[in-house]
C-alpha positions as CSV (number, residue, x, y, z in Angstrom):
1,M,272.2,-178.6,-52.7
2,T,268.3,-180.5,-52.6
3,D,268.5,-184.4,-53.3
4,P,265.7,-185.4,-55.5
5,G,265.5,-188.6,-54.1
6,T,264.8,-187.5,-50.1
7,D,262.8,-184.0,-51.3
8,L,258.9,-184.5,-50.2
9,S,256.7,-185.7,-53.2
10,A,254.9,-182.9,-55.2
11,R,251.9,-184.2,-53.6
12,R,253.2,-184.2,-50.5
13,F,254.1,-180.6,-51.2
14,A,250.6,-179.2,-53.0
15,V,248.6,-180.9,-49.6
16,G,251.0,-179.3,-47.1
17,L,250.9,-176.0,-48.8
18,V,247.4,-175.5,-49.2
19,L,247.1,-176.7,-45.8
20,V,249.5,-173.9,-44.3
21,L,247.9,-171.4,-47.0
22,L,245.0,-172.0,-45.9
23,I,245.6,-171.3,-41.9
24,A,247.7,-168.2,-43.2
25,A,244.2,-167.0,-44.8
26,L,242.6,-167.6,-41.3
27,L,245.3,-165.9,-39.0
28,R,244.8,-163.1,-41.2
29,V,242.1,-162.3,-42.1
30,A,239.9,-163.4,-38.6
31,F,238.8,-161.1,-36.1
32,P,239.4,-158.2,-38.7
33,S,238.5,-155.3,-36.3
34,A,240.0,-155.9,-33.5
35,D,243.4,-154.1,-31.8
36,P,246.4,-154.7,-32.6
37,P,247.9,-156.7,-29.7
38,W,248.6,-153.7,-27.3
39,R,249.2,-156.0,-23.8
40,A,252.2,-157.6,-25.6
41,T,252.6,-155.3,-28.7
42,V,254.9,-155.8,-31.6
43,G,254.6,-152.3,-32.5
44,I,252.2,-151.6,-34.4
45,V,250.7,-147.9,-33.7
46,W,247.1,-148.2,-34.3
47,H,245.8,-144.5,-34.9
48,D,248.6,-144.9,-37.6
49,E,246.0,-146.6,-39.3
50,G,243.2,-143.8,-40.3
51,A,246.7,-141.4,-41.1
52,W,248.1,-143.3,-43.6
53,V,245.0,-144.1,-45.8
54,H,243.8,-140.0,-45.2
55,N,244.3,-139.6,-49.5
56,A,242.3,-142.5,-50.6
57,R,240.0,-141.7,-47.8
58,N,238.9,-138.3,-48.8
59,K,238.6,-139.5,-52.5
60,A,236.2,-141.8,-52.0
61,L,234.2,-140.1,-49.1
62,F,233.8,-136.8,-50.6
63,G,235.6,-137.4,-53.7
64,S,239.2,-135.2,-53.4
65,W,242.9,-136.5,-52.9
66,S,243.5,-133.5,-51.3
67,L,241.5,-131.5,-49.0
68,D,243.9,-130.1,-46.2
69,A,247.9,-129.7,-45.7
70,W,248.5,-133.7,-44.6
71,N,248.8,-135.9,-48.0
72,P,250.8,-139.4,-47.7
73,M,250.2,-140.3,-51.4
74,Y,253.5,-138.2,-51.8
75,I,255.0,-140.5,-49.8
76,A,253.2,-144.2,-50.7
77,P,251.3,-143.7,-54.1
78,V,250.6,-147.7,-54.3
79,F,249.2,-148.2,-51.1
80,T,246.8,-145.1,-51.8
81,G,246.0,-146.1,-54.9
82,L,245.2,-150.1,-53.5
83,E,243.9,-148.2,-50.2
84,Y,241.3,-146.1,-52.4
85,T,240.4,-149.8,-54.8
86,A,239.1,-151.2,-51.7
87,F,237.9,-148.6,-50.4
88,K,235.5,-147.0,-54.1
89,F,234.3,-150.8,-54.5
90,L,234.0,-152.6,-50.7
91,G,233.1,-148.9,-48.6
92,V,235.4,-147.0,-46.2
93,G,236.0,-149.2,-43.3
94,L,238.6,-150.5,-40.4
95,R,237.9,-154.2,-42.2
96,Q,238.3,-152.2,-46.0
97,A,241.1,-150.3,-45.1
98,R,243.4,-153.2,-43.8
99,L,242.1,-155.9,-46.8
100,P,245.3,-154.5,-48.9
101,S,247.7,-156.2,-46.4
102,E,245.3,-159.2,-45.6
103,I,245.9,-159.8,-49.6
104,L,249.6,-158.6,-50.4
105,G,250.6,-160.4,-47.1
106,W,249.5,-163.6,-48.0
107,C,250.8,-163.4,-51.8
108,S,253.6,-163.3,-50.0
109,V,253.5,-166.3,-48.3
110,V,252.8,-168.2,-51.6
111,L,255.7,-166.2,-53.2
112,L,258.4,-166.6,-50.4
113,A,257.6,-170.4,-50.5
114,L,257.3,-171.7,-54.0
115,G,260.5,-169.4,-54.8
116,V,262.8,-171.0,-52.1
117,R,261.2,-174.1,-53.8
118,H,262.6,-173.0,-56.9
119,I,266.0,-172.5,-56.0
120,A,266.3,-175.0,-52.9
121,G,263.4,-177.4,-53.2
122,R,260.0,-178.9,-52.4
123,A,260.8,-179.6,-48.3
124,A,262.3,-176.4,-47.9
125,G,259.3,-174.4,-49.7
126,L,257.0,-175.8,-47.9
127,A,259.2,-174.7,-44.7
128,A,259.0,-171.7,-45.5
129,A,255.7,-171.1,-46.4
130,A,254.8,-173.1,-42.4
131,L,257.6,-170.1,-40.9
132,L,255.8,-166.9,-42.8
133,A,252.6,-168.1,-43.1
134,T,252.7,-168.4,-38.7
135,N,255.4,-165.2,-37.8
136,F,253.4,-163.6,-34.9
137,V,255.0,-160.3,-35.8
138,Y,254.8,-160.5,-39.6
139,V,251.0,-161.3,-39.7
140,M,250.3,-158.6,-37.0
141,W,252.0,-156.2,-39.6
142,N,249.6,-158.3,-42.5
143,R,246.7,-157.6,-39.9
144,T,247.1,-153.3,-40.1
145,A,246.5,-151.2,-43.0
146,M,250.0,-149.2,-42.5
147,M,252.8,-149.6,-45.6
148,E,255.0,-151.9,-43.8
149,G,253.2,-155.1,-45.0
150,P,252.3,-154.6,-48.5
151,M,256.2,-153.0,-49.1
152,A,257.4,-156.3,-48.0
153,A,255.4,-158.2,-49.8
154,F,256.0,-156.4,-53.4
155,I,260.0,-157.0,-52.0
156,V,258.7,-161.0,-51.5
157,A,257.0,-160.6,-55.4
158,S,259.9,-159.1,-56.8
159,W,262.8,-161.3,-55.4
160,Y,260.4,-163.8,-56.5
161,C,260.4,-162.6,-60.2
162,Y,264.3,-162.7,-59.8
163,V,264.3,-166.1,-58.7
164,R,262.4,-167.5,-61.8
165,A,264.5,-164.8,-64.3
166,Q,267.3,-166.6,-63.8
167,S,265.7,-169.6,-65.8
168,D,263.4,-167.6,-68.2
169,A,265.0,-164.1,-68.7
170,R,261.8,-162.5,-69.0
171,W,260.5,-162.5,-65.8
172,G,263.4,-160.3,-64.4
173,W,261.0,-157.5,-66.3
174,A,258.6,-158.0,-63.7
175,A,261.6,-158.4,-60.6
176,G,262.2,-154.8,-61.7
177,L,258.2,-153.7,-61.3
178,F,257.6,-155.4,-58.0
179,A,260.4,-153.8,-57.0
180,L,259.3,-150.5,-57.4
181,A,256.4,-150.8,-56.6
182,A,257.7,-151.6,-53.1
183,F,259.3,-148.2,-53.0
184,F,256.8,-146.4,-54.3
185,T,254.8,-147.9,-51.7
186,K,256.8,-147.0,-48.9
187,A,260.9,-145.6,-49.9
188,A,262.9,-147.7,-47.1
189,A,262.1,-150.1,-49.8
190,A,265.2,-148.4,-51.8
191,F,267.3,-150.4,-50.3
192,F,266.4,-153.9,-52.1
193,V,266.2,-151.7,-55.8
194,A,269.9,-151.3,-55.3
195,A,269.7,-154.4,-53.9
196,L,267.9,-156.1,-57.4
197,G,270.2,-154.1,-59.6
198,L,273.6,-154.8,-57.6
199,D,273.2,-158.2,-58.2
200,A,271.9,-157.7,-61.4
201,V,275.3,-155.6,-62.6
202,L,277.7,-158.4,-60.4
203,V,276.4,-161.1,-62.6
204,L,277.1,-158.4,-65.9
205,A,280.5,-158.4,-64.8
206,S,280.5,-161.7,-63.9
207,G,284.3,-161.9,-65.9
208,Y,285.5,-159.5,-63.0
209,A,283.6,-160.1,-60.4
210,G,284.2,-163.8,-60.7
211,L,280.4,-164.9,-60.3
212,Q,280.1,-168.6,-62.5
213,S,277.0,-167.6,-64.7
214,N,275.0,-168.4,-68.0
215,P,274.2,-166.5,-70.7
216,T,270.5,-167.5,-69.4
217,E,271.3,-165.3,-66.6
218,R,273.1,-162.5,-68.3
219,R,269.9,-162.1,-69.5
220,A,268.0,-162.1,-66.8
221,A,270.4,-159.6,-65.8
222,M,269.6,-157.3,-69.0
223,T,265.8,-157.3,-68.4
224,T,266.0,-156.3,-64.7
225,L,268.0,-153.3,-64.9
226,A,265.4,-152.4,-67.8
227,G,262.6,-153.2,-65.7
228,L,264.6,-150.9,-63.3
229,T,264.9,-148.3,-65.7
230,V,261.5,-148.3,-67.2
231,V,259.2,-148.6,-64.4
232,G,261.5,-145.8,-62.8
233,I,261.2,-143.4,-66.1
234,V,257.2,-143.9,-65.9
235,A,257.5,-143.4,-62.8
236,L,259.1,-140.4,-63.0
237,L,257.3,-138.7,-65.6
238,A,254.1,-139.7,-64.9
239,F,254.4,-138.7,-60.8
240,V,257.2,-137.5,-59.3
241,L,258.2,-134.3,-61.6
242,P,254.4,-133.7,-62.1
243,N,254.4,-133.3,-58.0
244,W,258.2,-132.7,-57.5
245,T,257.0,-130.1,-55.1
246,E,255.2,-132.3,-52.4
247,Y,257.0,-135.4,-53.2
248,R,260.6,-134.1,-52.2
249,F,259.3,-132.5,-49.4
250,Y,257.3,-135.3,-48.0
251,N,260.3,-137.7,-49.4
252,W,262.7,-135.9,-48.0
253,Q,262.3,-133.2,-45.7
254,M,259.9,-134.7,-43.9
255,S,261.0,-138.6,-44.1
256,V,264.6,-137.9,-43.8
257,T,265.7,-134.6,-42.9
258,R,263.3,-134.5,-39.6
259,K,264.4,-137.8,-38.1
260,P,267.7,-139.2,-38.3
261,S,270.7,-137.8,-36.7
262,Y,273.5,-138.7,-37.7
263,D,276.8,-137.7,-35.9
264,L,279.2,-140.5,-34.2
265,E,276.9,-141.2,-31.7
266,S,273.5,-141.9,-32.9
267,L,275.0,-144.1,-35.8
268,M,276.6,-146.4,-32.8
269,N,273.7,-145.7,-30.5
270,R,271.7,-148.2,-33.3
271,V,274.2,-150.1,-33.9
272,T,274.1,-151.3,-30.2
273,W,270.3,-150.8,-30.3
274,F,270.0,-153.1,-33.2
275,P,269.2,-156.6,-31.8
276,I,268.1,-155.2,-28.3
277,L,265.2,-152.6,-28.3
278,H,262.7,-154.5,-29.9
279,D,261.4,-158.1,-29.7
280,V,261.1,-159.3,-33.4
281,F,263.9,-160.8,-33.2
282,T,263.3,-162.6,-29.6
283,R,260.2,-163.7,-30.9
284,M,261.5,-165.1,-34.4
285,W,265.4,-166.2,-32.1
286,A,265.1,-169.4,-33.9
287,V,264.2,-168.1,-37.9
288,L,267.1,-165.4,-36.7
289,L,269.9,-168.2,-35.9
290,I,269.3,-170.8,-38.2
291,G,269.2,-168.3,-41.2
292,T,272.2,-166.2,-40.1
293,I,273.6,-169.1,-39.9
294,A,272.7,-170.3,-43.1
295,A,273.8,-166.6,-44.4
296,F,277.4,-167.4,-43.9
297,G,277.2,-171.0,-45.4
298,L,276.0,-169.4,-48.1
299,L,278.4,-166.2,-48.0
300,A,281.6,-168.9,-48.1
301,R,280.1,-170.3,-52.0
302,W,279.0,-166.8,-53.2
303,R,280.6,-167.1,-56.6
304,S,279.0,-170.2,-57.3
305,I,275.4,-169.5,-55.8
306,G,272.4,-168.1,-58.0
307,G,271.0,-165.0,-58.2
308,G,268.2,-165.9,-55.3
309,Q,270.6,-166.8,-52.9
310,R,272.8,-163.7,-53.5
311,L,269.1,-161.4,-53.6
312,L,268.9,-163.0,-49.9
313,L,272.2,-161.9,-48.9
314,L,271.6,-158.4,-50.4
315,W,268.5,-158.3,-48.8
316,V,269.4,-159.2,-45.2
317,G,272.5,-157.2,-45.9
318,L,271.7,-153.8,-47.3
319,G,268.2,-153.3,-45.5
320,S,270.3,-154.0,-42.4
321,L,272.7,-151.5,-43.3
322,E,269.8,-149.0,-43.7
323,L,268.3,-149.4,-40.2
324,L,271.7,-148.5,-38.8
325,L,272.0,-145.7,-40.9
326,H,268.2,-144.4,-40.6
327,D,266.5,-145.9,-37.1
328,V,266.3,-147.9,-35.4
329,G,263.8,-146.8,-33.0
330,N,260.6,-148.4,-34.3
331,E,259.6,-151.6,-34.6
332,R,257.7,-151.3,-37.6
333,R,261.4,-150.6,-39.9
334,F,262.4,-154.1,-39.1
335,V,259.2,-156.2,-40.0
336,F,261.3,-156.6,-44.4
337,L,263.8,-158.9,-42.9
338,I,261.4,-161.2,-41.6
339,P,260.9,-163.4,-44.9
340,A,264.3,-163.1,-45.6
341,F,265.3,-164.4,-42.7
342,V,262.2,-167.2,-43.0
343,A,264.0,-168.1,-46.1
344,L,267.5,-167.5,-44.7
345,A,266.6,-170.3,-42.6
346,A,264.5,-172.7,-44.7
347,I,267.2,-172.8,-46.9
348,A,268.7,-174.7,-43.7
349,L,265.8,-176.7,-43.0
350,G,265.2,-178.6,-45.9
351,S,267.6,-178.2,-48.8
352,E,271.0,-178.1,-46.6
353,R,269.8,-180.1,-44.6
354,R,273.0,-178.7,-41.9
355,L,273.2,-174.9,-40.4
356,L,276.1,-174.9,-42.3
357,T,277.7,-175.9,-45.9
358,P,280.9,-177.2,-46.1
359,E,282.6,-175.4,-48.1
360,A,282.3,-172.5,-45.1
361,A,283.7,-175.5,-43.1
362,A,286.9,-175.5,-45.6
363,A,287.7,-171.9,-45.2
364,P,290.7,-170.6,-43.9
365,R,291.2,-168.8,-40.4
366,R,292.6,-165.6,-42.2
367,M,289.0,-165.7,-44.2
368,A,287.2,-166.5,-40.6
369,I,289.4,-163.1,-39.4
370,L,288.9,-160.9,-42.6
371,L,285.2,-161.5,-41.7
372,L,285.5,-161.4,-38.0
373,P,283.7,-157.9,-37.7
374,L,281.1,-159.5,-39.8
375,L,281.2,-162.6,-37.5
376,G,281.3,-160.1,-34.2
377,F,278.1,-157.7,-35.4
378,A,276.1,-161.1,-36.5
379,A,276.6,-162.9,-32.9
380,Y,276.0,-159.9,-31.2
381,V,272.3,-160.0,-33.1
382,V,271.8,-162.9,-32.2
383,S,272.7,-163.5,-29.0
384,G,271.3,-159.4,-27.5
385,A,268.1,-161.5,-28.9
386,I,268.1,-163.7,-26.9
387,V,270.0,-162.1,-23.5
388,R,267.8,-158.8,-23.9
389,L,265.3,-161.3,-21.8
390,A,267.2,-161.0,-19.0
391,F,266.7,-156.9,-18.1
392,I,263.9,-156.8,-20.2
393,Y,263.4,-152.9,-22.3
394,E,266.3,-152.3,-20.6
395,V,269.0,-150.7,-22.9
396,S,272.7,-150.5,-21.4
397,P,273.1,-154.1,-18.9
398,N,271.4,-156.4,-22.1
399,V,274.0,-154.1,-24.7
400,R,277.2,-155.1,-22.7
401,L,275.7,-158.8,-22.1
402,A,275.5,-159.5,-25.4
403,A,279.1,-157.9,-26.4
404,A,280.8,-159.8,-24.1
405,I,279.0,-162.9,-25.3
406,A,279.6,-161.5,-29.3
407,V,283.1,-161.3,-28.4
408,V,284.0,-164.8,-26.3
409,C,282.3,-166.6,-29.2
410,C,284.2,-164.6,-31.7
411,L,287.5,-165.9,-29.8
412,V,286.3,-169.4,-29.1
413,L,285.8,-169.5,-33.4
414,I,289.0,-168.2,-34.0
415,A,290.9,-170.1,-31.2
416,T,289.3,-173.0,-32.5
417,W,289.4,-173.0,-36.0
418,P,288.0,-174.4,-38.2
419,R,285.9,-177.4,-35.2
420,I,283.0,-175.3,-34.9
421,P,282.2,-174.5,-38.4
422,S,283.1,-178.5,-39.4
423,A,280.5,-179.1,-36.2
424,L,277.9,-177.3,-37.8
425,A,278.7,-178.8,-41.1
426,G,278.8,-182.0,-39.9
427,S,276.5,-185.1,-40.8
428,R,272.9,-183.4,-42.7
429,W,269.5,-184.5,-41.3
430,S,266.9,-186.3,-42.8
431,P,264.4,-184.2,-44.9
432,A,261.0,-185.1,-42.4
433,A,263.4,-183.6,-38.5
434,G,263.8,-180.0,-40.8
435,L,260.1,-180.0,-41.9
436,T,259.6,-180.9,-37.5
437,V,261.5,-177.8,-36.7
438,A,260.0,-175.6,-38.5
439,L,256.3,-176.4,-37.7
440,I,257.2,-177.2,-33.9
441,V,258.4,-173.0,-34.5
442,A,255.5,-172.3,-36.7
443,A,253.2,-173.6,-33.7
444,G,254.8,-171.5,-31.3
445,H,254.0,-168.8,-33.2
446,V,250.7,-169.8,-34.0
447,G,250.3,-170.4,-30.1
448,E,251.5,-166.5,-29.5
449,Y,248.4,-165.6,-32.1
450,V,245.9,-167.8,-30.0
451,Q,247.0,-165.9,-26.7
452,W,246.1,-162.4,-28.8
453,A,242.8,-163.9,-30.0
454,A,241.6,-164.6,-26.7
455,G,242.5,-161.3,-24.8
456,R,242.1,-159.4,-28.1
457,T,239.3,-156.3,-27.5
458,Y,237.9,-153.6,-30.7
459,R,237.8,-150.3,-28.0
460,N,239.2,-148.5,-31.0
461,Y,236.5,-150.2,-33.4
462,D,233.7,-149.1,-30.9
463,A,235.4,-145.4,-29.9
464,S,235.4,-144.8,-33.8
465,Q,232.0,-145.6,-34.1
466,A,230.6,-143.6,-31.1
467,I,232.1,-140.7,-33.1
468,G,230.3,-141.2,-35.8
469,R,227.2,-141.7,-33.7
470,A,228.2,-138.0,-31.7
471,L,229.2,-135.8,-35.3
472,P,228.0,-135.5,-38.3
473,E,229.0,-136.3,-41.5
474,G,231.8,-133.8,-42.9
475,T,232.7,-132.3,-39.3
476,L,236.1,-130.9,-39.1
477,V,238.3,-132.3,-36.2
478,H,242.7,-131.5,-35.2
479,G,244.7,-133.9,-34.6
480,K,246.4,-137.3,-35.3
481,L,244.2,-138.9,-33.3
482,A,241.7,-137.5,-35.4
483,N,242.8,-139.6,-38.6
484,G,243.2,-142.5,-37.1
485,L,239.1,-142.4,-35.1
486,A,237.8,-141.8,-39.2
487,L,237.5,-144.6,-40.9
488,E,234.5,-145.7,-38.8
489,N,232.7,-142.6,-39.7
490,R,232.5,-139.4,-41.7
491,I,234.2,-137.1,-39.5
492,R,236.6,-134.8,-41.8
493,P,240.1,-135.2,-39.8
494,V,242.7,-132.0,-40.3
495,F,246.0,-133.6,-39.2
496,V,248.8,-131.9,-37.5
497,G,252.3,-133.3,-37.7
498,R,255.6,-131.6,-36.4
499,G,256.9,-129.2,-38.4
500,F,254.2,-130.5,-41.3
501,G,250.5,-131.3,-42.2
502,N,248.6,-128.2,-40.8
503,Y,251.2,-127.2,-38.8
504,E,251.7,-123.7,-39.5
505,D,248.0,-122.4,-39.1
506,R,247.6,-125.2,-35.7
507,Q,246.5,-122.4,-33.6
508,Q,244.6,-120.0,-35.8
509,R,242.2,-123.3,-37.0
510,D,238.9,-121.5,-35.6
511,D,237.1,-123.3,-38.6
512,V,237.3,-126.6,-36.7
513,R,235.7,-127.5,-33.6
514,Y,236.9,-130.1,-32.2
515,I,239.9,-131.7,-31.2
516,L,240.6,-135.7,-30.6
517,T,243.2,-136.7,-28.3
518,Y,244.1,-138.9,-26.0
519,I,244.0,-138.0,-22.0
520,E,245.5,-141.4,-21.1
521,P,248.6,-142.0,-20.5
522,Y,248.9,-138.1,-21.0
523,V,247.4,-135.6,-23.2
524,G,248.9,-135.5,-26.7
525,Y,249.9,-138.6,-26.5
526,E,250.4,-139.2,-30.2
527,G,252.0,-136.2,-30.5
528,R,252.6,-133.4,-28.2
529,V,252.4,-130.9,-31.0
530,I,248.3,-131.3,-30.2
531,T,249.1,-129.3,-26.8
532,D,250.0,-126.3,-29.0
533,V,246.4,-126.1,-30.6
534,L,244.9,-127.1,-27.1
535,D,246.7,-124.3,-25.3
536,A,245.8,-122.0,-27.9
537,Y,241.6,-122.9,-26.7
538,P,241.3,-122.2,-23.4
539,D,238.0,-121.7,-23.1
540,R,237.7,-126.1,-24.6
541,R,235.8,-128.3,-22.6
542,T,235.2,-132.0,-22.5
543,I,232.1,-133.7,-23.7
544,M,233.1,-137.2,-24.3
545,T,235.9,-139.5,-23.6
546,F,236.6,-143.2,-25.0
547,D,238.4,-146.7,-23.9
548,V,241.2,-146.9,-26.7
549,A,244.0,-149.6,-26.7
550,E,247.4,-148.2,-27.5
551,T,250.2,-149.0,-24.5
552,T,250.4,-151.3,-22.2
553,S,248.8,-150.0,-19.2
554,G,245.3,-151.3,-20.6
555,H,244.5,-148.0,-19.3
556,D,244.3,-145.3,-22.3
557,R,241.5,-142.8,-23.2
558,A,240.7,-140.4,-26.0
559,A,238.5,-137.5,-25.3
560,L,236.5,-135.5,-27.8
561,I,237.4,-132.0,-27.1
562,D,235.2,-129.1,-27.7
563,K,237.5,-125.6,-29.1
564,F,234.9,-122.8,-27.4
565,G,233.6,-124.6,-24.7
566,T,229.5,-125.1,-26.6
567,A,227.5,-128.5,-26.1
568,P,227.7,-130.9,-29.0
569,S,225.8,-130.1,-33.0
570,R,224.2,-133.4,-31.0
571,P,223.9,-135.4,-28.1
572,P,226.7,-137.7,-28.0
573,Q,225.6,-141.8,-27.9
574,P,227.2,-143.7,-25.3
575,V,229.8,-146.8,-27.0
576,D,227.6,-150.0,-27.4
577,G,230.5,-152.6,-28.5
578,R,228.2,-153.8,-31.1
579,A,229.4,-154.7,-35.1
580,H,232.3,-156.8,-33.5
581,D,233.8,-159.5,-35.8
């Protein structure tokens, strides 16, 4: 691993890390009320922000967590608590709603850097900081009031604590705590709870698993499992069981039963779509390539690497498996993989200082043949993430092209074994060269950020303020878009979901006078269930429209609609665009 004689000095690491963290903070807090990227989207659906902070906003403004039949606090209690804390001390608003994600996103940069430094040296730690601080997709998700950024940050915190536990077992308690904090921020983190527990069990069974472990590592495994158990029992008794009906509905009926299909065709679609549908891997292709190759290098010496490295491999492996089984249709699902790939790439750039470990190059051909399905899928993901640019946002031709490249790569690899792995495991580069690569990649991400900042808009913020000028405090407004446009005013949104969230009585809510919905790109764009509400009130009248920013068309509009066709209680005022960042 790291040669202390060639690693960065403590002073250079400290100075470099401070500079990177300043940049990380700036990228996350600058222009806090600007619209998320929509010209070059990263998958952020802006109107989901108001929907997910619904209960925290209810409590802060109206004194009660639950005011209707949409209660995401049963899905994301930790996230809801963080949002309520921000609202309680700073007031309700878009900037305040985004602050927990911004702070936790910045903390994740610190913890990933320190964790990588602990296992791979200072150069690798600084490379990890630079790559995660600037990753455009990760930065943008750190700037939005949704669960993905905080969930990923808690996963990073748990991983860091597990790394530290390898030399001081007491950190294992914190590793368990943060893993479950990630789960109760968003249940998608279940894979990481499983990964953490699995590695701890393997360490305790090291005699059977063939791992090399010492007494401290075994104590770390015990405290980690104890932390998971104790915190899990507390959460079960204090939150899950007292709210079992709601908890089960939101976390099973809504999050699992409603969404994925598990037939063979759906599973095959998710496998083939994995690197093709979204831009996330394309935007971080260099990190994806280096991190994937580095992962196979660590896998080749699985028995001798430390718990931190093993957990990174389990993070990527089980996390990817969860996506393939559950859903790859939304770009938000991939956010939690970014820190893991960054850590793997940073270890290669700053510590190994070559793409592949010598142990991987020394493996016999029969081992490569045994791992061929895994090698093939890795080649498909790496090639798919870049060749998709040939037919951007077209699925079938990109799947065929990426699959062909993956097959050719595997055939060449096996036929010429071990020439390619030997070349990748050849002479080591200097620490300066590895850091230079990391900084070049980071500079490219900063360039993406600058491009977004130069063309940033504030349409959603302006529209939310205009709603506040048009409607009195406490006015009931129907529709998911009412939640999205509620953070800069004091209306009371009545969410309508598909099969949940005020769905059953959506056509009989005469107490709710107004509806907010998209009219461009088309009516009901935020969820076609809102058309059921509109159809139930044929005498409705549009009384106000707003520019909003969601699709790449640049021509999105929302409308405030009176169900009964009468004039609003006070005249609406035009959007004036003031009070921007």
